[in-house]
Each structure stands twice: as structure tokens, then as C-alpha cells.
C-alpha positions as CSV (number, residue, x, y, z in Angstrom):
1,M,-50.4,-12.1,-17.3
2,N,-51.7,-14.9,-15.1
3,R,-50.3,-15.8,-11.7
4,R,-48.1,-18.6,-12.9
5,Q,-46.5,-16.4,-15.6
6,H,-45.9,-13.7,-12.9
7,L,-44.2,-16.2,-10.6
8,R,-41.9,-17.4,-13.5
9,Q,-41.0,-13.8,-14.3
10,I,-40.0,-13.2,-10.6
11,A,-38.0,-16.4,-10.5
12,R,-36.2,-15.5,-13.8
13,Q,-35.4,-12.0,-12.5
14,S,-34.1,-13.5,-9.3
15,L,-31.7,-15.8,-11.2
16,I,-30.5,-13.0,-13.5
17,T,-29.9,-10.7,-10.5
18,R,-28.0,-13.5,-8.7
19,S,-25.8,-14.4,-11.7
20,T,-24.9,-10.9,-12.7
21,G,-24.2,-9.7,-9.1
22,K,-20.7,-8.3,-8.8
23,P,-18.4,-9.9,-6.3
24,P,-17.6,-7.8,-3.2
25,L,-14.6,-5.5,-3.6
26,R,-11.4,-6.5,-2.0
27,P,-10.7,-4.5,1.2
28,L,-8.2,-2.0,-0.3
29,A,-10.4,-1.4,-3.3
30,A,-13.4,-0.9,-1.1
31,L,-11.5,1.7,1.0
32,C,-10.3,3.5,-2.1
33,A,-13.9,3.6,-3.4
34,T,-14.7,5.9,-0.4
35,L,-12.4,8.6,-1.7
36,P,-14.0,11.6,-3.3
37,A,-14.7,11.3,-7.0
38,W,-12.1,14.0,-7.9
39,A,-9.4,11.9,-6.1
40,E,-10.2,8.5,-7.4
41,I,-7.1,8.5,-9.6
42,A,-5.0,8.0,-6.4
43,G,-6.8,4.8,-5.5
44,S,-6.5,3.6,-9.1
45,R,-2.8,4.2,-9.2
46,L,-2.2,2.3,-6.0
47,L,-4.3,-0.7,-7.0
48,L,-2.5,-0.8,-10.4
49,A,0.9,-0.6,-8.8
50,L,0.0,-3.5,-6.4
51,D,-1.5,-5.6,-9.2
52,Q,1.5,-5.2,-11.5
53,N,4.2,-7.7,-10.9
54,P,7.6,-6.4,-12.0
55,G,10.0,-9.3,-12.5
56,S,12.4,-7.9,-10.0
57,L,9.9,-7.8,-7.1
58,S,8.5,-10.9,-5.4
59,E,5.0,-10.9,-3.9
60,D,6.6,-10.9,-0.4
61,Q,8.7,-7.9,-1.2
62,K,5.9,-5.9,-2.8
63,W,3.2,-6.6,-0.2
64,G,5.6,-6.5,2.7
65,A,6.6,-3.0,1.6
66,A,2.9,-2.0,1.2
67,I,2.3,-3.1,4.8
68,A,5.3,-1.2,6.0
69,A,4.3,2.0,4.1
70,A,0.7,1.7,5.3
71,I,1.8,1.4,9.0
72,A,4.0,4.4,8.5
73,T,1.1,6.5,7.4
74,G,-0.6,5.9,10.7
75,H,-4.1,5.6,9.3
76,P,-5.7,2.5,11.0
77,D,-8.3,1.8,8.2
78,L,-5.6,1.9,5.6
79,V,-3.3,-0.4,7.6
80,Q,-6.2,-2.9,8.1
81,A,-7.2,-2.8,4.4
82,V,-3.6,-3.4,3.2
83,Q,-3.1,-6.2,5.7
84,R,-6.3,-7.9,4.8
85,D,-5.5,-7.6,1.1
86,A,-2.1,-9.1,1.7
87,E,-3.6,-12.2,3.4
88,G,-2.9,-15.3,1.3
89,R,-0.4,-13.4,-0.8
90,I,2.5,-13.3,1.7
91,T,3.7,-15.4,4.6
92,H,3.0,-14.4,8.2
93,Q,6.8,-14.2,8.7
94,T,7.0,-11.5,6.0
95,R,4.1,-9.6,7.5
96,D,5.7,-9.7,10.9
97,L,9.1,-8.7,9.5
98,A,7.5,-5.7,7.7
99,Q,6.0,-4.6,11.0
100,R,9.2,-4.9,12.9
101,V,11.3,-3.2,10.3
102,T,8.8,-0.3,10.1
103,V,9.0,0.4,13.8
104,A,12.8,0.2,13.7
105,A,13.0,2.5,10.6
106,L,10.8,5.1,12.1
107,L,12.6,5.0,15.4
108,A,15.9,5.4,13.6
109,Q,14.5,8.3,11.5
110,G,13.2,10.0,14.7
111,A,16.5,9.5,16.5
112,S,18.7,11.0,13.9
113,P,18.5,11.4,10.1
114,G,20.5,8.8,8.3
115,A,20.8,6.4,11.3
116,T,20.8,2.9,10.1
117,G,20.9,0.7,13.2
118,A,19.2,2.9,15.8
119,G,16.2,1.2,17.3
120,C,16.7,-2.1,15.4
121,S,16.1,-5.3,17.3
122,P,19.2,-7.7,17.0
123,D,17.6,-10.0,14.4
124,I,16.8,-7.0,12.2
125,A,20.2,-5.5,12.6
126,Q,21.8,-8.8,11.6
127,D,19.7,-9.0,8.4
128,Q,20.2,-5.3,7.6
129,D,21.6,-6.1,4.2
130,A,18.7,-8.4,3.2
131,P,16.7,-7.0,0.2
132,E,13.4,-7.3,2.1
133,V,14.7,-5.4,5.2
134,A,16.1,-2.7,3.0
135,L,12.9,-2.4,0.9
136,F,10.6,-2.4,3.9
137,A,12.7,0.3,5.6
138,L,12.7,2.4,2.4
139,A,8.9,2.0,2.0
140,A,8.2,3.0,5.6
141,T,10.5,6.0,5.5
142,A,9.1,7.2,2.2
143,A,5.5,7.0,3.4
144,W,6.2,8.5,6.8
145,A,6.9,12.1,5.7
146,G,7.7,13.9,2.5
147,R,10.7,15.8,3.7
148,V,13.0,13.0,4.9
149,D,16.4,12.1,3.5
150,L,15.9,8.9,1.6
151,E,19.4,8.6,0.4
152,P,20.6,6.3,3.2
153,R,17.6,4.0,2.6
154,L,18.1,4.1,-1.2
155,G,21.8,3.3,-0.7
156,A,20.9,0.4,1.6
157,A,18.5,-1.1,-0.9
158,Q,21.0,-0.8,-3.8
159,A,23.7,-2.3,-1.6
160,A,21.4,-5.2,-0.9
161,G,21.1,-5.9,-4.6
162,V,17.6,-4.5,-5.2
163,A,17.1,-3.4,-8.8
164,D,16.3,0.2,-9.7
165,G,12.9,-0.9,-11.2
166,A,11.9,-2.6,-7.9
167,I,12.9,0.5,-5.9
168,S,10.9,2.7,-8.2
169,S,7.8,0.5,-7.8
170,I,8.1,0.5,-4.0
171,L,8.5,4.3,-3.9
172,A,5.4,4.6,-6.1
173,I,3.4,2.4,-3.8
174,S,4.6,4.2,-0.7
175,H,3.8,7.6,-2.1
176,A,0.3,6.5,-3.2
177,L,-0.4,5.2,0.2
178,A,0.7,8.4,1.8
179,V,-1.5,10.4,-0.5
180,I,-4.5,8.2,0.2
181,A,-3.9,8.5,4.0
182,T,-4.0,12.2,3.6
183,L,-7.2,12.1,1.6
184,L,-8.9,9.7,4.1
185,N,-7.9,12.2,6.9
186,G,-9.9,14.9,5.0
187,G,-7.2,16.8,3.3
188,P,-6.1,18.4,1.1
189,S,-9.3,20.3,0.6
190,R,-10.8,20.1,-2.9
191,N,-9.2,22.4,-5.3
192,A,-10.1,20.7,-8.5
193,A,-7.4,21.7,-10.9
194,Q,-4.6,21.8,-8.4
195,G,-5.7,18.6,-6.7
196,Q,-5.9,16.6,-9.8
197,E,-2.5,17.8,-11.0
198,S,-0.8,16.8,-7.8
199,L,-2.4,13.4,-7.8
200,R,-1.4,12.8,-11.5
201,A,2.2,13.5,-10.5
202,S,2.1,10.9,-7.8
């Protein structure tokens, strides 16, 4: 092979490499890719739930609830990844509302179980019956801890006219985010059979 042929081969390989290069992963997918191999099903479930679009859920409702749930987990990398993934999908107003509702919901939960207005700013309290507010509060409460009474939040979402399918989707997203936050924090420790079973149930 002469020098000219060698240079052509290098140029051809360069073009092939450039054309077949994979696009960078979106922020949330990149974070999920850092999970241990035995736990990858948790990330797959979350991304699938966010990419599906149930007819009863708008993008604002779905991604606003994801932001609320992520904030409630308290994991900063997860919050940042979800917020960056939500950019361009929802309005700034929806993002800000999700953040405010999350703070109000967690304050209310900490104040007394089942409290609905405690800690709410006036504008949130006025819109308490809005579907978005009810969904964001449900998402935050569901992701915050596993042993809280979700009945008041479920009742508020149903009273606001949120369909059961939409509620199920939001609960699945919230639970998946809570599981991923736990995994990113280094737990539960790997116990292959038991770990996989609990993740499949999520």
C-alpha cells in the first residue's frame, strides 16, 4: 500500500467513524447509565415511563411531576438531570410551580400527615384544586418516603379531575425516581436475586 492509498484509508475511516458516532445521551439517560449493571432495569423503567405519553397526561403535567418527585428525593444530580431533560418540554412557569408545590407539600407532610394547606403560599393554596398542583403534590409526597399516607393526595388528584391512568403513571415515575436516588446514594447493597425482584416490582 503506497502513501496515497494509506491517506485515503485514514480519511475513509475518519468519515465512517464520524457518521456512525452515537449522539450524546440525554442528561437523565446518562445518569441512569452510571447505575450498576444489575440495577439498570430501574433506569430503563423510568425513561420508558417518561417517554410514554398517556393521553390523559400533558407534557407539563408529566415533566412537572418528574421535577417535583426528583426534588423530593433530595439527590442533587438527579434533580439536575431531570430539570435539564425537561428543558424545552415544559414552560418555566410549570417548572417553577412544580418547585413551589414540592416545598409546600413536604412542609405540609412534615407538619402533620394529611394536612392540605399547611406551608402553602397563597397562590398555591388558591389553585389547590388545579390538576397540576394536585399531581405535583402527589408526586413529591410519593417520592419523599415510602411510608406516608398518600390517600389525601390521591383524593385531591381525583377531586381535581385527574384520570386514574394519569395518577398511576405519576406514581410509577415517582417510585422509579425514589429507587434511582437510593441506588445513586449507594444502596441497597447488591443482593442479586432480591435486588432484581424488588426493582421489577417497581
